[in-house]
C-alpha positions in Angstrom: 18.2 -1.0 2.1 18.1 -3.8 4.4 15.3 -6.8 4.8 15.1 -8.9 7.7 12.2 -11.5 8.5 11.3 -13.5 11.4 9.2 -16.0 9.6 9.6 -18.9 7.2 8.4 -18.5 3.6 4.8 -18.8 2.8 5.2 -21.3 -0.4 3.6 -24.0 1.2 0.5 -21.8 2.4 1.7 -21.3 6.0 0.7 -18.4 8.3 3.1 -19.1 11.0 5.2 -15.8 9.6 4.9 -12.7 12.3 6.7 -10.1 10.7 8.9 -9.1 7.4 11.6 -5.6 8.5 12.2 -3.6 6.0 14.4 -0.6 6.2 14.1 2.3 3.8 16.4 5.1 4.7 15.0 6.5 7.9 11.8 4.9 7.3 10.9 1.1 8.8 8.6 -1.0 7.2 7.2 -4.2 9.3 5.1 -6.3 6.8 2.5 -8.2 9.1 0.6 -11.4 8.2 -3.3 -11.3 8.5 -3.7 -14.6 7.4 -3.0 -17.2 4.4 -6.3 -18.5 2.4 -7.1 -20.5 -0.4 -9.2 -19.5 -3.7 -10.1 -20.7 -6.8 -7.2 -20.1 -9.3 -10.1 -18.3 -11.4 -10.0 -15.1 -9.0 -6.2 -14.2 -9.1 -5.9 -15.6 -13.0 -8.7 -14.6 -15.0 -8.8 -15.6 -18.5 -5.2 -16.6 -18.0 -5.2 -20.7 -19.4 -4.6 -22.9 -16.7 -1.8 -24.4 -18.9 0.3 -21.2 -18.3 -0.5 -20.4 -14.9 -0.1 -23.8 -13.4 3.8 -23.7 -14.1 4.0 -20.5 -11.7 1.5 -21.3 -9.0 0.1 -24.7 -9.4 -3.4 -25.4 -8.1 -4.4 -28.2 -5.8 -7.0 -30.7 -6.7 -9.9 -28.5 -6.0 -7.9 -26.1 -8.4 -7.5 -23.9 -5.3 -3.9 -21.6 -4.8 -3.1 -20.1 -2.0 -3.5 -16.1 -1.5 -1.8 -14.4 1.4 -3.2 -10.7 3.0 -0.8 -8.2 4.4 -0.6 -5.2 6.5 2.1 -2.6 6.4 3.2 -1.1 9.7 5.4 2.0 9.2 7.4 4.1 11.2 8.2 7.5 9.8 9.1 10.7 11.5 7.8 9.9 14.9 4.5 8.7 13.4 3.1 5.1 13.6 1.3 4.2 10.6 -0.7 0.8 9.1 -1.5 0.6 5.5 -4.5 -1.6 4.8 -6.2 -3.8 7.7 -6.5 -7.0 5.5 -10.1 -9.2 6.5 -9.6 -8.1 10.5 -11.4 -10.1 13.3 -14.8 -9.8 12.2 -15.0 -12.5 9.7 -17.1 -15.2 10.5 -15.8 -18.8 11.5 -18.0 -20.5 8.7 -16.0 -18.0 6.1 -12.8 -19.1 7.5 -13.5 -22.6 7.1 -14.8 -22.1 3.7 -11.5 -20.1 2.7 -9.4 -23.0 4.6 -7.8 -19.8 6.3 -4.4 -20.3 8.5 -5.0 -17.9 10.8 -1.8 -19.5 12.9 0.3 -15.7 12.9 -2.6 -14.4 15.1 -3.7 -11.7 12.5 -2.4 -8.0 12.5 -3.3 -6.9 16.1 -0.8 -9.9 17.2 1.9 -8.6 14.8 1.8 -5.5 16.2 1.8 -6.6 19.7 4.7 -8.3 19.2 6.5 -5.1 18.3 5.1 -3.8 21.3 2.5 -1.5 19.4 -1.0 -1.4 20.9 -3.9 -0.2 18.6 -4.3 3.2 20.3 -0.6 4.1 19.4 -1.7 4.3 15.6 -1.9 7.7 14.4 -2.9 7.1 10.6 -4.3 4.2 9.0 -4.2 4.4 4.9 -6.6 2.3 3.0 -5.5 1.5 -0.6 -9.0 0.7 -1.5 -12.0 -0.7 0.5 -12.4 -4.3 -0.6 -13.1 -6.5 2.4 -9.8 -8.3 2.5 -7.9 -5.1 2.4 -10.0 -2.8 5.0 -12.0 -5.6 7.1 -10.0 -4.7 10.0 -10.7 -0.9 10.3 -13.5 -1.6 12.6 -14.0 -4.4 15.0 -17.0 -5.5 16.8 -17.8 -2.9 20.0 -18.8 -6.5 21.5 -17.4 -9.8 20.0 -20.2 -11.9 21.9 -23.2 -9.6 20.5 -22.4 -8.4 16.9 -25.7 -6.7 16.7 -24.1 -3.7 19.2 -22.5 -2.5 16.0 -18.5 -1.5 15.5 -16.1 0.7 16.5 -12.8 1.8 15.1 -9.8 -1.1 15.7 -7.2 2.0 15.9 -9.4 4.6 17.9 -6.8 7.4 17.7 -6.2 7.5 14.0 -7.2 9.3 11.2 -8.3 6.8 8.4 -7.8 8.0 4.5 -8.7 6.7 1.5 -9.5 8.5 -2.3 -13.0 9.8 -2.6 -13.7 8.0 -5.7 -12.9 4.6 -3.9 -15.4 5.6 -1.3 -18.1 6.7 -3.4 -17.4 3.7 -5.4 -18.2 1.4 -2.0 -21.1 3.7 -1.1 -22.8 2.6 -4.0 -21.7 -0.7 -4.9 -23.6 -2.6 -7.6 -24.0 -6.4 -8.8 -20.6 -6.9 -9.5 -18.8 -5.4 -6.2 -21.6 -5.3 -3.3 -19.6 -8.9 -2.0 -16.6 -7.0 -1.5 -17.9 -3.2 -0.5 -18.8 -3.8 3.4 -20.2 -0.8 4.5 -19.5 -1.8 8.2 -15.6 -1.6 7.4 -15.8 2.2 6.5 -19.3 4.0 6.5 -19.3 4.4 10.6 -15.7 5.8 10.1 -16.7 8.6 8.1 -19.8 9.5 9.6 -17.9 9.9 13.2 -15.5 12.1 11.2 -12.4 9.8 11.4 -12.2 9.0 7.6 -10.8 11.7 5.4 -11.4 11.8 1.7 -8.5 12.0 -0.5 -8.1 13.8 -3.8 -5.6 12.3 -5.9 -1.9 11.8 -5.4 -0.7 13.5 -2.4 2.0 13.1 0.5 0.4 11.2 3.4 3.2 11.3 6.0 6.9 12.2 5.8 8.1 10.3 2.6 5.1 8.5 2.4 2.8 9.2 -0.6 -0.4 7.7 -2.0 -0.4 7.7 -5.8 -3.7 6.5 -7.8 -3.2 3.2 -9.1 -6.6 2.5 -11.3 -7.8 -0.7 -12.7 -8.3 -2.9 -9.6 -10.8 -0.2 -8.8 -11.3 3.4 -10.1 -10.2 4.6 -7.0 -7.5 1.9 -6.2 -4.0 3.5 -4.7 -0.5 2.5 -4.4 2.0 3.7 -1.9 5.3 4.9 -2.2 7.9 5.3 0.5 11.0 7.4 -0.1 13.9 7.9 2.2 17.7 8.6 1.5 17.5 7.5 -2.4 15.7 4.3 -1.5 12.3 3.8 -2.9 9.8 1.2 -1.9 6.2 0.4 -3.3 3.4 -1.3 -2.0 1.7 -1.7 -5.5 -1.1 -3.8 -4.0 -4.0 -5.1 -6.2 -2.5 -3.3 -9.2 -0.3 -6.7 -9.3 -1.7 -9.3 -6.6 0.8 -11.5 -7.6 4.5 -10.8 -9.1 4.0 -12.5 -12.0 0.9 -10.0 -12.8 3.3 -7.4 -12.9 5.5 -9.1 -15.3 2.9 -9.7 -17.8 1.0 -6.9 -18.6 -2.0 -9.1 -20.0 -2.4 -10.9 -17.2 -5.1 -9.6 -14.8 -7.2 -11.0 -11.7 -10.9 -11.6 -12.1 -11.7 -9.2 -9.5 -10.5 -6.3 -11.6 -13.0 -3.6 -12.3 -11.3 -2.2 -15.2 -9.1 -4.6 -16.5 -8.0 -2.8 -19.7 -7.4 0.2 -17.4 -5.0 -1.9 -15.4 -3.1 -3.0 -18.2 -1.8 0.6 -18.6 -1.7 1.3 -15.4 0.8 -1.4 -15.1 2.9 -0.3 -18.2 3.7 2.8 -16.4 4.6 1.2 -13.3 6.9 -0.9 -14.9 8.8 2.0 -16.5 8.9 3.6 -13.1 10.0 0.5 -11.5 13.0 0.1 -14.0 13.9 4.0 -13.6 14.0 3.8 -9.6 15.1 0.2 -9.0 12.3 0.1 -6.4 11.5 -2.4 -4.1 8.0 -3.8 -4.7 5.4 -5.4 -2.5 2.8 -7.5 -4.0 -0.8 -7.8 -2.8 -1.2 -11.2 -2.0 1.7 -13.3 -3.6 3.2 -16.1 -1.1 6.1 -17.3 -3.5 7.6 -13.5 -4.4 6.0 -11.0 -2.1 8.8 -9.0 -2.6 11.0 -8.5 -5.3 12.7 -5.5 -8.0 11.6 -5.5 -11.6 14.1 -5.8 -14.1 15.3 -6.8 -17.6 16.6 -9.9 -18.3 19.2 -10.9 -21.0 16.7 -10.9 -23.9 14.8 -7.7 -22.7 11.7 -9.3 -21.1 10.7 -7.7 -17.7 11.1 -10.2 -14.7 10.8 -9.5 -11.0 14.2 -10.7 -9.2 12.7 -11.8 -5.6 14.6 -10.1 -2.9 15.4 -13.0 -0.5 14.6 -12.2 3.1 17.2 -12.7 5.7 15.6 -14.6 8.8 16.2 -12.9 12.1 
């Protein structure tokens, strides 16, 4: 397994990264960067006391911490696949100002263009879940100058997939979830017949599996990629930051079912030890990639995988 990075690290919140390329056997995975924002530390750390998390990710004077938004471009068996589409290009400028967004990477489409890939070249889009920061790029405005004209698929030739339970929850948001379940990101695709609903764990492409990993949402899905004895997993918001994977009791305030998250993480810790999988975390700017191991005291820790710059 090899990792090649074309970008600086994101510890300072910079979004100047273009992509990271990971070779998993015969499968090539490019990690694309949509943007980096700042969020209140209460979001990623929930009930964890500031005295504990500040030594891991120190908030600024306004109690803000950096959060990165990934997409993955996967090439396997002649297929071009996108996993998650991040915020995309429909976010109003005032929201980016509020989030202090750094979009200097150019976003997902710019990253694909640097790889010589156009939107029409994508055959499959996998949504781990339907929160706006993971599927906002599913669609784009038909006319950016006139949003009232509606949206169209960002990837016109692709089939989109998501877990059925996730889609049903996203179509019936409640007071807790309605701010992040935005119909424009998925309903038009379903009505057009471009979004297929999945029924549990399944193979999505050669070497690429979707595995239900509930807690963040009931229908949340992680992605496992396997080839030639090598294993990679995008755990997504099962563990938004590496420390969430290390510490079972640490959950984000965004998790709909935090106690389910805890038990799901327990299972994935055991799986990660058994497989020595390379893990990608949903929003970590410091340790986005790593392997789960035991230290000399038997405690689970993420050993970051250092990227070799091209």
